[in-house]
Phi, psi and omega in degrees: 000133180236122178252144184237089178285143180219129173272120185268138178265168184285351180283126184296320182297319178291322182292318182295321179293324182295311179304316180299318178292325182286322185279016175288345178280134182269339185262019182238164176240160177265139175234131181247124177235131173250117187243136179261107186286338178285313177278346182056051176214157174281132176255341176210143174207118182226150178241137183224147175248343177258132183301316186298316177296316181297314179301315179298313183295325176299310179298317177298316181293322177298317181291317179303316188258007175300133179086007177247176175276352182298131178266122175259121182228157182227140176226158170250127179207159180287330181203164178295324179298323177294316181294321175300319183291321188272335182226061187295335183301335179278340184255356178268072185302136177073002180275110188293341180267002178274089181266116177291150180237151177295137181252144180249148177302148179251000000 
């Protein structure tokens, strides 16, 4: 199983390119998470199997959370359980020692 975390920028063209590169894997789904690092909780979490839907949702989330502390991130994983296992800090809500870290494109 290979997960590809990506810290997404506000630029639509970069985000669109990122989703296309990530979805070359056929047995994975796209997961979009908007995370509030101050409250230590997920404010949005969506799963997509179609590139077009994931890309549109990503652009919407980036616009919605622009200018806030909310981190919009995208992952490729076979299931939400795999994502929870590999990135538990996003799912440990309210836990003050769960420090999110910036993700860089792969």
